[in-house]
N, C-alpha and C positions, 0 to 999 in steps of 0.2 A: 205601485198597485199591481197584483199578480193578475196574470191572464187566466180568467176563469175556465176557458176552453183547454188550455195547457193543462191547468190544474186538475181537471176531470180526467183529461186523459192520461196523465200519470198514475192517477189513482185505479184507472181500468187497467191500465198495462200491468200494474204491481198484482192486480188480482187475477188476471189472466195467466200469468206466468206460475210455472210450478217450481223452476230450478232458476236461482236469482243470485247472481255474483255482486257483491256491493265492495265498491273501491273508495279510497281516498289518498289523500295526498304524501309524498314523502315526510319524513320528520314530522309525524302527526301530532297535533297538537289536542286540546281537550275537548274542542268541537268536532274535530274531525273524528276521534275515538267514542264520544258521546254520541253523536249523529247516527254513526255506523252500527253501535250496539243497540241505539233506541231504533232504529228501523228495523235492522236485523232480529231482534228479539221479537217484535212485532208480527214481523211476516213468517218467523219460525210459530209462532202462536197460531197463525192462521192455516198451518198446514203446509207452508213452503219450505223446499230445500234451500237452504241459504249458506253461501260461502261469503266469508267476510275476510278480505284480502290487504293487505297493507305491507308494501317493500320492504318497509323498515321496522314491522312489528309495534308491540305496543310498549310506549315509556313504561318506564318504573311505576312513576306518578299515579297512572292509571291501571294498574294491573289488578288492583282491587276490586274493580267494578265487574258485574255479575255477567258472564258471558265473554269477558276479555280473554281467556283460554281458547275460546273457539276461533280467534283472529288469527290467521296464518301470515306466512311470507310468501306463500306460493299459490296460484289459481289450482284448481282441482279440476276436477272432469267439465265437459263444455255444457254450458247453461244455456237458456232460451231467452235470457235477460240480462243486461248489464247495468247496474247503477252507479254513478258517480257521485260522491257526495262531497261538499266543502272544499272543491279543488277548481281552481281558476281557469287552468288549460291542460291540455293532454300531458305535456311535458312534466308537470309536477306529478302524475300518477306512478311514474317511475317505471319498473319493468314489471307489470302485474296485469297487462291486457291480454297476453299469451295468444290464444286462436280467438279470442271475442271481438276483435275489431274496436271501433269507436262505440263508447258507450251509449245506449241508446237513451237512457234518462239522466240527466245532468242537473241536479239539485244542489244550490248554493247562494250565498248571498253575497259575494266578493263583487264590488261594483267594476272590476277589470276582469270578469268572466267573459271568455271568447265564446260562449254558446257553441260548444262543439258537439253537443248532443243531438240527436234527433227530436229530442222532446227536452226544452230546456226551461226548468222552473226556477227562475234566478229573481230573488228580490232582495237588492242591495239596501233597502228600509229594515230587512230584518237583523235584528242585533247578533244573531248565528244561526246556522245552519239547523242546529238543534231547535231553534225557536221556530224556524220554519215548518219543521216537521211536526213538533208540538201542536201547531195551529192546523196541519193539514191532516194528519193521521187519522183523528177521529172523523173528519169529514169525508175521508174515504173509507170508513167502516172498520178501521182497525182499533182494537183495544189497547190502550197503554198500561200494561201492567206496572208493579212496584218497580221491578228490576228495569224495566224499559224506560219509567221515570225518572229513576235515578240517574241513568246513562244521559239522558237528555238534560236532564237539570245540571249535569257535570257540564256538557257542553255549552249550555246557557251562561252558566257562572263562569265557566274558563274564558270564553270569548269576550264577555263584557267585563272582566277583571271584578267580579264581584259586583255586578250592576253600577259600575262607576264609570264606563266609556262615554266618552261623549254623544255617542246614537242611542243611549237608553232611553226607553219610553215607558209611558204607562202600560201600552200592549204588553210588552215583555214581562212586566211585573204581573200582569194577568195570567199570561202563560205560565210563569214561574208557581203562581199560586195554583193553577189547575195540575200542575206536576206533584206538589205538596201534597194536594188532596188525593193523588193518585199513589201517593205512599213515598215521594222522594224526602229524604231527611237532608232538608237544607243544611243546617248548621254543620253536620257531617260531611257533606260533599263540599262545602266552601272550605272547610279546613283540610281536607285531604287534597283538593284540586289547587287551592292558592297559597295554603300556609305551610303544608309540611313539605320538608326537602330531606333527602337521604344527605349523610355526612359525607359522602364523596361530591354530591352535587354542591354542598356549601365551601367545601375545599375549592372546588372548582371555581365558584364566584368568587373565591379570594383572589386567585391569579389573574382574572379580568379586571377586578376593583384596583389591585396593585397596579394596574396598565392603564387606568382611565386617564384620558386627557380632555380638555375644554377649550374651545376656541370661540370666542365670542357667545353666539347662542347654541352652539353646536357641541353636544357631549358624544364621546365615541370610547371604544375600547376593544380588544380583541382576545380571541381564545385560539391556541393551537393545537395542532396534533399532539405535540410534547405536553401541553398541561393537562389533557385528559389522560395520557399515558401514566403522568406523574402522580396524579390523584386517584387513577384506577375509575376514571368515571366512563361508564359504558356506552353512554349516547353520543350522538354526533350532532346533538343541537347545543343550545346556551344554558340549558336548565332554567330558562326564564329569567336570566340575567338582566335581559332587555328590559322588563317591566321594573326593575328597581332603578336603572338608568332613568327610566320614563319618569320618575318620581322627583328628579333632582329640580331644584325650585330655578326660575329665570332662564330656563332652556326653550328653544323652539324645535330643535331635532335631537334624538338620541340615536346612534347609530352602535351597532355591535357586528365585529366582523369574527365569524367562525371558521378556521379551517378545516378543509375536508381533504379526503383521500382524492387521487387522481387528479392533482393541480386544480383546485377548485377552492372558492372561498363564498360561503354562505353570509349573505348580508341582511341583516333587519333594521328598517326604519321604524321610530316612535317619533309623533309629531304631538306639539301642543295644540288646543283647539284652534281651527282656522287656517292651519298650515297642512296642505295636503300632498302627503308624500306617495300617494299610489302610483301616479304617472311617472314618477321618478323611477320607481321600482320597475314599471314596465319599459322605461328606455333602456334597462339593464336586463330586459328579457323576464322579468319577473311580473309581481302584480300585488293585489291586496286591498286594502281598504285606506281611505285619506288618511286616517291617523296610525295606520299600523300596515306596513307592506314588506315586501322582501325579495330577495333574488339570490340565484345562485349563478356566481362568476368565475371565468375560467381565468387563472392566471394566480402568481404568488400573492401572498399577504401584502407585500410594499407595492406591489402593482396595482392591486384591488383597490386598497385603501386609498391609493393617490388618486386612482380614476374616480371613485365614489365621492372622496371628499371634496373634490373640485368641483364635481357635478352639483352636489348638495350645496356647497356654499354660493355656487352660481344661481342656482334655483332660489334658494333663500334670499339672495340679495337682489334679483331681479324679478321674482315672483313667475318666472318662467320655467319650464321643464326641457330640457337639453334633449335632443334630437336621440333616436335608437343608438344606444353605445355597443350594443352586440354585434 
């Protein structure tokens, strides 16, 4: 349940600010992009000067969205309000804070959010941060245009994997209907966000699928820097391969290890209903949701795989979460 006083205070602060910087997490997903554009376009339409900043820029999959070309990788001139969206902790924002300090407003739906803002509007029951914004923006007095509705629908569809995650509810469907009434084309957005892939992304998947392993009820694979170079994939993510692994029958936890530059490995967990991987991710310095979480861990691919698989096996076998690994 949202704190009404905080929700009101966030709306008032957004209206009172003239120059606003919106931030979200590294390796942005559909909810990060959709939430940023949805809020950014609404604020711009209300006469605000808006900076939308992502340290990794906009992934290929979401560059078709109206306003995506306005998102930059570096902050601009000083602003009087900084807003963080869909980010559970400061570390995940990357190198975008510049001179702004801690974001004053933190809007998110991750259960592992550390409440790092001065105003924390965090609702773990929301299907997506975009769903939370869809609910609040009209209450704050902002009009959701067709372009903003499309962006917010992109966030809702992406984070719910097309309305099929275990936290889906009737409220989210009603919010999606509101966005359709505002002009969002659901079939087109669904197709672009969840089904279409570039040729290089498909080849990238091939490298990971060939390397896939299974042990009891755990499935995992890895993607290396060499894989990206070989297929000429420009991202530093898994191109959503983890969501393919999570559709395999008779599994409890699916994992993917993605090698990063600088001696780090990005790890993503997905779990079947009733298995909570969020605190497992927290133990490695990450965070997320009970059924979908991640962390970035320092070490070689072999070292990180050994640490994470050992901890995951233990958590699954005992039902307990290990102490912080970082």
